[in-house]
N, C-alpha and C positions, 0 to 999 in steps of 0.2 A: 132277343128272343128269350123267354123264360121256359124252363122245362118243369112240368108238374111231376113230382115223384112222391107218391104216397101222400098227396095233399100238401107237399112242401114246395114252395116256389123256389126255383133254382135259376142261376145264370147259365149260360152255355157252358158245357163241360170244359174244365181246364185240364189239359194234358200235362202231367208231370211224369218224367221218365223214371223217377225213384219212388219207392213206397215211403210215404210220410206217416208217422205215428203221432197223433195228438193225444196227450195224456191230460186228463182232468181229474183232480182230487175233489171230492164232494163230501159234505156233511150237512144235512138239513138245508139243502140248497134248492128246495122245491120251487121257490119263487123265482129263481134265476136260471136254472139249468136248461129249461125249455128254450128260452131266448138265446142262450149261449149256443146250444146245438143247432138252432135255426141259422145262426151266423156262420157256423162251420159248414153244415151240409148245403147251405144256400150258395156257397161258392162252387159247388159241383166239381170238386177236385177228384180226378179219376183214381189215382193211386193213393188211396187214403184209408187208414184205419183209425178209429177213435176208441180209446180205452178210458173208461171211467172207473176210478177206484174210490168207492164210497165207504165212509167210516161208520157203517151201521146206522144210517139215518133213521130217525123216528118220525119224520114228516112224510110228505108225498114225493120225495126225491125219486124213489125207485119207480113210482107210477109214471112220473114225467119221463124218466129215462126210457122206459119200456115203449113209449110212443115212437121212439126212433130205432127200435130193434131191427126193423126191416132194412135199415141202412147198414153201412160198414161200421158197426158199433159192437164193442165187447164191454161187459161190465162185471164187476164183482162188488160185493158189499159185505164187510166184516170189520170188526173192531181193529183199530190200528193205533200207532203211537204218534200220530200227528200228520201234518201235510206232507212232510218229506219222507216219512215212512211209506205213505200212500204213493208218492211219486216214484220211489225206488221200486215198489211192487209193480207199478205200471211199466217201468223200464224192463223189468225181468220178463214180462210176458209180451213185450212189444216185438213186432216183426219188422218194423220199418228200418230203412237205412238212414233215416233222419228222424230226430225226435224233437217235438215241440210241446211246451207246457202251457196250458191255458187255465185261467181261473173260471169258476162257474159264473162269476159276476163280470166277466170280460166278454168282449164281442170281437170276432175277427172282422177285418175290413177287406175290401177288394185287393188292397195292396199286398196282402198275405200271399195270394196266388202269384203275384208278380215277383215276390221275393223267391218263392219256391222255384220259379222258372230259372233262377240264377244258379241253383245248386248244381255243382259239378264234381268238386273234389272232396272226398271224405276226410281230408286232413285240414279242411277249412271250416271255421265257425262263421256262419252267415248271420247278419243281424240288421235290423232296420230301426225305425222310430215307432214310438207309442204315442197315442193320443189320449189324454185323460178325459174321463167323464164322471158324472155323478157329483163330484166335488170341485168347487172352484179352487184353483191353485194359483200360487204366485208364479211370476215369470221365472223365478229361479228354480222352483220345483218343476215347472214344465220343461225347463231347459235340461234337466237331468234325464228326461225321457227322449232326448233328441241327440243326434250327432254321434261321431266316432269316439270310441273309448281307447285311449292309449293306456299303457300299463299304469302310468302315474295317475291319470284321471280315474281309473278303476280303483286304485289304491285309496283315493280320496272319497269316492262316491260309489254307492251301489247302483249298478245299471239295472234296468228293468228286465226281469226274468222273461217276460212275455215278448220281448223284442228279439229273442235269440232262437235260431234254428240250429240245433246241435247235430253234428255227425254221430252216428251210433258208436263209432270208435272211441269217442270221449268217455262213454260209459263202460267201455271195456277196461278203462284205467281208473276211473273215479266214480264215486257215488255221493249222494247227499248225506252229510254227517248228521245223525240225530242228536248230537250234542248241541246243535244250534236250531232251536225250534222255530225261529222266525227268519233267520238270515243264512240258512244252509246253502241257498243258491248263490249268495255273495261269496261264501267260503269256497264253493265249487268253482266259481268264475275266477277267483284269485289264483287257484291252482291252474286252471285251464289257460288263462292269459299269460301265466308265467311259464307254461310248457311250450318250448320252442318247436316242438313237433307239430303244433297246430298253428296255422295262419288264421288271421281274423279278417273278414271282409265285410265292410259296411256299405249299405245302400240307403240313400235318403228317401225311404218309402215308408209311409205310415201303414203298419200291418195290423194293429190291434187297437181297440178302444179299451182303455185300462182303468179299472176302478181305483182311484187314488185314496179312497177311504176304506180300503180292505184291511185284512188281518195284519199285514206287515206294517201298515201305516200307523196302526193304533197300539201295537205291542212292542215293547223293547226286548232285545235279545242280549241279556247281560253277559252270557257266556261268550257270544261272538265279540261283543265290545271289549271284553277282557283279553281276547285272543287275537284281535285284529292285527296289531303290529307284529306279533309273532308269526302269524300266517304270511303276512307280506314279506317279512324277512326270509322266511323259509322258501317261499315259492316264487317271489319276484326279485329277489336279490338285494344285496347290500345297498346299492345306489338308491333304489326306490324306497327302501326301508328308511334310510337316513333322511331323504327328502321329506318323507311324511312325518318322521319323528320331529325334525326341526320345525315343520309347519305346526304340528300339534303343540309343541312347547310355546311357539310364538303366539298361537291363538289363546293358550291358557294365560300367558302374560298380559294379554290385552284385556282380559276380563276384570 
């Protein structure tokens, strides 16, 4: 059965015992944000708030957002210092016990509600799989969106930000560094995966359809690339650092 809520088709309401905050950073996203919000509210998750932090868009983004104001949606629009500044702002005003980040050009899948049903322990980071769309990708690239991430796998590869549901307690300790304009989420996850106070729990559930041709795929983060080994050594320990260092040297010698 579908429920009609303000003209929006919804599945049967999904009962989640904790309040979930979904944070979306936008800037001139008028062509995408409506479909994104349809995918969110179409899941009919009961304990949900959506926060949109807009970077002073000059297109029709705000008009599209206002179409959903009758739902559990908050938004602000002001100039910012980039995506991660916007996400940090969203965290500051979030009320949820769990935090999830979504791109305006991404779409939630039914599996997202299934993963939320697993949430229990505020010292566990829960994550699932992502499904690419828009852009054809190689099997290797697709593989990076799938499966469990050990500390060493994370040291080698950036996991998909949209595959993770974070406990609010993680943001009581850490925030996104504006030093890294493209890969601040990678730096954040290196810290978090290295923090033994937090367990990580993976479920093989596709929770989001992810745009592989977005900002992070097309823009290099020179600051992060310069700091990556240092971050791994500081937060993940000497063993992971040396393994990655030797691998990096080996790969360079092959070229």
